[in-house]
C-alpha positions in Angstrom: 122.3 150.6 52.5 125.4 148.7 53.4 127.6 147.8 50.4 128.3 144.1 49.7 132.0 144.2 50.7 131.2 146.2 53.9 128.4 143.8 54.8 130.7 140.8 54.3 133.4 142.3 56.5 130.8 143.1 59.1 129.5 139.6 59.0 133.0 138.1 59.3 133.8 140.4 62.2 130.6 139.3 64.0 131.4 135.6 63.4 134.9 136.0 64.7 133.6 138.0 67.7 131.0 135.3 68.4 133.6 132.5 68.2 135.9 134.5 70.5 133.1 134.9 73.1 132.3 131.2 72.9 135.8 130.1 73.4 136.1 132.6 76.2 133.2 131.0 77.9 135.0 127.7 77.9 137.7 129.3 80.0 135.4 131.2 82.5 132.4 128.9 83.0 134.4 125.7 83.9 135.9 127.7 86.8 132.4 128.4 88.1 130.7 125.0 87.5 131.8 121.5 86.5 128.4 120.7 85.0 128.4 119.8 81.3 125.1 120.6 79.5 123.0 117.4 79.0 122.4 117.5 75.3 126.0 118.2 74.5 127.1 115.3 76.7 124.8 113.1 74.6 126.3 114.4 71.4 129.8 113.8 72.4 129.2 110.4 74.0 127.5 109.3 70.8 130.3 110.6 68.6 132.9 108.8 70.8 130.8 105.6 70.4 131.0 106.0 66.6 134.8 106.4 66.9 134.9 103.2 68.9 132.9 101.3 66.1 129.8 101.0 68.3 126.1 101.8 67.6 124.9 104.9 69.5 121.3 104.2 68.7 121.4 101.1 70.8 122.8 102.9 73.9 121.6 106.5 73.9 118.1 107.9 74.4 118.4 109.6 71.0 120.9 110.0 68.3 121.1 111.4 64.8 121.8 110.3 61.2 125.5 109.3 60.7 126.0 111.3 57.5 125.6 114.6 59.3 127.2 113.5 62.6 130.5 112.7 60.8 130.8 116.4 59.8 129.4 118.0 63.0 129.6 116.3 66.4 132.4 113.9 65.5 135.0 116.8 65.3 133.7 118.2 68.5 134.2 114.9 70.3 138.0 115.4 70.0 137.8 118.5 72.1 137.6 118.7 76.0 134.1 118.6 77.4 134.5 122.2 78.5 134.0 123.2 74.8 130.3 122.5 75.4 130.0 126.2 76.4 131.5 127.4 73.1 128.9 125.1 71.4 126.2 126.7 73.4 127.2 130.4 73.2 128.5 130.8 69.7 125.0 130.6 68.1 123.9 133.6 70.3 126.6 135.7 68.6 125.7 134.3 65.2 122.2 135.7 65.6 123.6 139.2 65.2 124.9 138.4 61.7 121.3 138.1 60.5 119.3 140.2 62.9 121.8 142.9 63.8 120.9 145.0 66.8 117.6 143.3 67.1 119.3 140.0 68.0 119.8 141.1 71.6 116.1 140.5 72.1 116.6 136.8 71.2 118.8 136.5 74.3 115.7 136.9 76.4 113.7 134.3 74.4 113.2 131.3 76.7 113.8 128.5 74.1 117.1 130.2 73.2 118.1 130.2 76.9 117.1 126.5 77.1 119.4 125.8 74.1 122.2 127.4 76.1 121.4 125.5 79.3 121.4 122.1 77.5 123.9 123.1 74.7 121.4 122.0 72.1 122.2 122.0 68.3 119.1 124.1 67.5 121.1 127.4 67.8 123.4 126.2 65.1 120.5 125.4 62.8 119.4 129.0 62.6 121.3 129.7 59.5 120.3 126.6 57.6 116.7 127.4 58.2 117.2 131.0 57.1 118.9 129.8 53.9 116.0 127.5 53.0 113.3 130.0 53.9 115.1 132.7 51.8 115.7 130.2 49.0 119.3 131.1 48.9 121.1 129.6 45.9 123.5 126.8 46.8 123.4 127.7 50.5 119.9 126.3 50.7 121.3 122.9 49.6 123.8 123.0 52.4 121.0 124.0 54.7 119.0 120.9 53.8 122.0 118.7 54.5 122.5 120.4 57.8 118.9 119.8 58.8 119.6 116.1 58.8 120.8 116.7 62.4 117.2 117.7 63.3 115.1 116.2 60.4 111.8 117.2 61.9 112.6 120.9 61.5 112.5 120.6 57.8 110.0 117.8 57.3 107.5 120.1 55.6 109.7 123.0 54.5 112.3 120.9 52.6 109.9 118.9 50.4 108.1 122.2 49.5 111.4 123.9 48.5 112.5 120.8 46.4 109.1 120.9 44.6 109.6 124.6 43.8 113.1 123.9 42.5 111.8 121.1 40.3 109.0 123.3 38.9 111.5 126.2 38.2 114.0 123.8 36.7 116.7 124.9 39.1 119.0 122.1 38.2 122.1 123.6 39.8 120.6 123.7 43.2 119.3 120.1 42.8 122.7 119.0 41.6 124.4 120.6 44.6 122.0 118.8 46.9 122.5 115.5 45.1 126.3 115.9 45.3 126.3 116.8 49.0 123.9 113.9 49.8 126.2 111.5 47.9 129.2 112.8 49.7 127.8 112.6 53.3 126.0 109.3 52.8 129.0 107.8 51.1 131.1 108.8 54.0 128.6 107.3 56.4 128.4 104.0 54.6 132.2 103.7 54.5 132.2 104.1 58.3 129.2 101.9 59.1 127.5 100.1 56.2 124.4 99.5 58.4 124.0 103.0 59.7 120.6 103.5 58.1 119.3 100.3 59.8 120.6 101.4 63.1 118.9 104.8 62.6 115.5 103.3 61.8 115.8 100.9 64.8 116.5 103.9 67.0 113.4 105.7 65.8 111.3 102.6 66.4 112.5 102.4 70.0 112.2 106.1 70.8 108.6 105.8 72.0 109.8 103.3 74.7 111.9 105.9 76.4 109.9 107.1 79.4 112.1 110.1 80.0 111.7 111.4 76.5 107.9 111.0 76.7 107.8 112.9 80.0 110.0 115.7 78.6 108.4 116.0 75.2 105.1 116.9 73.6 105.5 115.1 70.3 103.9 112.4 68.2 105.8 109.9 70.4 103.9 110.9 73.5 100.5 110.4 71.8 101.5 107.0 70.2 103.0 105.6 73.3 99.9 106.4 75.5 97.5 104.9 72.9 93.8 104.7 73.4 92.0 108.1 73.2 95.3 109.8 72.5 95.1 108.3 69.0 92.0 110.4 68.4 93.6 113.5 69.8 96.6 112.9 67.5 94.3 112.4 64.5 92.4 115.6 65.3 95.7 117.6 65.6 96.9 116.3 62.3 93.6 117.1 60.5 93.3 120.6 62.0 96.9 121.6 61.3 96.8 120.0 57.8 93.7 122.0 56.9 95.3 125.2 58.3 98.5 124.5 56.3 96.5 124.2 53.1 94.7 127.4 53.7 97.7 129.5 54.7 100.0 127.9 52.1 97.9 129.5 49.3 99.5 132.8 50.2 102.8 132.4 48.5 104.6 135.0 50.6 104.0 133.1 53.8 104.1 129.6 52.5 107.7 128.7 53.5 107.2 130.3 57.0 104.0 128.3 57.5 105.6 125.0 56.6 108.5 125.8 59.0 106.1 126.7 61.8 104.1 123.4 61.4 107.2 121.2 61.8 107.2 118.7 64.6 108.1 120.6 67.7 109.8 119.4 70.9 108.7 121.3 74.0 110.7 120.7 77.2 108.8 120.7 80.4 109.3 123.7 82.6 110.5 121.5 85.5 
């Protein structure tokens, strides 16, 4: 078994190595292609709109809650666009911190390759999800805040974990979460006092975006098409709800089940 100090040094070395490879990619890949990954371009464009005092929800196909954007994509927006490749490749290296030698298999996993192609944020959310699933003290609270970037990922897992904390009277974890929430939301309200209204308006308009409906298999696609799709959506909700209740009775798999049943976004293969 690896000692605590040795494991910490190993994790730090892997993180530094991952960051080094990511930054190296920003030097090599721009010489081979001038294409900037789509999702990263949206992230940076939205962050620059925030810096200009504008509402990204009114201009972009999708955007995220301001409390988490201020501490994530906003700093990246000050960097040249070529740093999209660091954003895309660093999470591949971070996989090795948790999975060790087995992580190389993840490089062949199609959704991970899609994350690299579009420089999506999902790769960076690996650790927040792991912290919540493992119920890591304090770090799980940070993980819940980080999932504000993709709230759908924790829409079932986070409420379950909060209920467990409440039942176990884990006041310190709840206090950490409350403090982090106050810090991030306070910062957001100081930048844009109406950010929450803009966010809700953006969600309400998301079903009107034809491109997103074509690219996604989500609730939005069912709702926008209407008619018989409402019955299909109801059937899916009932079936998955019943499945969740049955599987959640097994305590050892409860967190994993709730994570697996989150709202998924599946890109088309075209």
